[in-house]
C-alpha positions in Angstrom: 0.0 0.0 0.0 1.4 3.4 -0.9 1.2 6.5 1.2 -0.4 9.6 -0.4 2.0 12.5 -1.0 1.4 15.4 1.3 0.0 18.6 -0.2 1.6 21.9 0.7 -0.3 23.6 3.5 -1.8 20.3 4.8 -0.9 18.5 7.9 1.7 15.8 7.2 1.8 12.4 8.9 3.5 13.9 12.0 0.6 16.4 12.5 2.5 19.6 11.9 1.6 22.1 9.3 4.0 23.1 6.6 4.5 26.8 6.2 2.9 28.2 3.1 4.2 31.3 1.4 1.9 33.9 -0.1 3.2 33.2 -3.5 2.3 29.5 -3.1 -1.2 30.4 -2.0 -1.6 32.7 -5.1 -0.4 29.9 -7.4 -2.7 27.4 -5.7 -5.6 29.9 -6.1 -4.8 30.3 -9.8 -4.6 26.5 -10.2 -8.0 26.1 -8.6 -9.5 28.9 -10.7 -8.2 27.3 -13.9 -9.7 24.0 -12.9 -13.0 25.1 -11.3 -13.5 28.7 -12.6 -13.4 32.0 -10.7 -15.9 32.4 -7.9 -18.3 35.1 -8.8 -20.2 37.2 -6.2 -23.5 35.6 -5.4 -26.5 37.6 -4.4 -27.1 37.5 -0.7 -29.7 34.8 0.0 -31.5 36.8 2.6 -32.0 39.7 0.2 -33.3 37.4 -2.5 -35.7 35.8 0.0 -36.9 39.2 1.2 -37.4 40.4 -2.3 -39.4 37.3 -3.4 -41.5 37.6 -0.2 -42.2 41.3 -0.9 -43.2 40.5 -4.6 -45.5 37.7 -3.4 -47.2 40.0 -0.8 -47.7 42.8 -3.4 -49.1 40.3 -5.9 -51.5 39.0 -3.2 -52.6 42.5 -2.4 -53.2 43.3 -6.0 -55.3 40.1 -6.6 -57.3 40.8 -3.4 -58.1 44.4 -4.6 -59.1 43.2 -8.1 -61.4 40.6 -6.5 -62.9 43.1 -4.2 -63.4 45.7 -7.0 -65.1 43.0 -9.2 -67.1 41.1 -6.7 -67.3 43.3 -3.6 -70.3 45.3 -2.3 -72.3 47.1 -4.9 -73.9 50.5 -4.6 -77.3 49.2 -5.8 -78.6 45.7 -4.9 -81.9 44.4 -6.1 -83.8 41.3 -5.0 -86.9 39.7 -6.5 -89.3 39.0 -3.7 -91.8 37.2 -5.9 -94.2 37.4 -8.8 -97.8 36.7 -9.5 -99.2 35.8 -12.9 -102.3 38.0 -13.1 -103.8 36.8 -16.4 -102.7 35.7 -19.9 -101.0 38.9 -20.6 -99.5 40.4 -17.4 -97.5 39.5 -14.3 -96.9 41.4 -11.1 -93.4 41.6 -9.7 -92.3 42.5 -6.2 -88.8 44.1 -5.8 -86.7 45.0 -2.9 -84.1 47.6 -3.8 -81.2 48.7 -1.5 -79.0 51.6 -2.5 -76.1 53.3 -0.7 -77.4 56.8 -1.5 -81.2 57.0 -1.2 -81.2 60.5 -2.8 -80.3 59.0 -6.2 -83.0 57.7 -8.6 -82.7 54.2 -9.9 -84.1 52.4 -12.8 -84.7 48.6 -12.9 -85.4 46.5 -16.0 -88.0 43.8 -15.2 -88.7 41.0 -17.6 -91.7 38.6 -18.1 -90.7 35.2 -19.5 -92.6 32.3 -21.1 -92.4 28.6 -20.1 -89.4 28.1 -22.5 -87.7 31.2 -20.9 -88.1 33.5 -23.8 -88.7 37.1 -23.0 -92.4 38.0 -23.6 -92.5 41.3 -21.9 -90.3 44.0 -20.4 -90.7 47.1 -18.3 -88.4 49.8 -17.0 -89.3 50.8 -13.5 -88.2 54.2 -12.1 -87.6 54.2 -8.4 -87.7 57.8 -7.1 -85.3 59.1 -4.5 -86.4 58.7 -0.9 -85.8 60.9 2.2 -83.8 58.4 4.2 -84.7 54.7 3.6 -81.9 52.9 1.9 -84.2 49.9 1.2 -87.6 50.2 -0.6 -90.2 47.7 -1.8 -91.8 48.2 -5.2 -94.6 46.4 -7.0 -94.9 46.7 -10.8 -97.0 45.0 -13.5 -95.3 43.8 -16.7 -97.4 43.5 -19.8 -96.6 40.4 -21.9 -97.3 39.4 -25.5 -98.3 35.9 -24.5 -99.0 34.1 -21.2 -96.1 34.7 -18.8 -94.8 31.8 -16.7 -92.3 33.8 -14.6 -90.7 37.2 -14.1 -87.3 38.4 -13.0 -85.2 41.5 -12.5 -82.7 41.9 -15.4 -80.7 44.8 -14.0 -80.8 47.9 -11.9 -78.7 51.1 -12.4 -78.5 54.7 -11.3 -77.9 55.7 -14.9 -81.5 56.9 -15.5 -82.3 57.6 -19.2 -83.6 61.1 -19.9 -87.1 60.0 -21.0 -87.7 58.5 -17.5 -86.6 61.5 -15.5 -89.3 63.5 -13.8 -87.2 66.5 -12.9 
């Protein structure tokens, strides 16, 4: 069995360290750089982790805001309380409307539908401003071109067309 040859700067078999000169260390560094390449400065892992965490938090806040803006509370909320088919050409619809600002007029589009869910009648209902009640109940009758089977609120908005305004 052969003994390995000692490297400069390593402990020999007796346990003492050989003295290394600065020139020898430079030449060893050059040798290792030729073999393995020069060590480049790496970004600090803590900085990279903090940066990635900050980006993830900001992206989460952005997604949360977009979700709230799209699906959050609305200024005007309408609910169909029920309907009653009056005869072969009309249906009465009961609406509950809640708005943030009761001093603003609102128009709701109400539809009457046949058994096969085709629209057979439509009516725009103007809901006037109130003194202080945010929630109001309204009943309206929708005329239909054939026997209605149901009725529903299509949409409500505070963009009242000029022909419905009473001011």
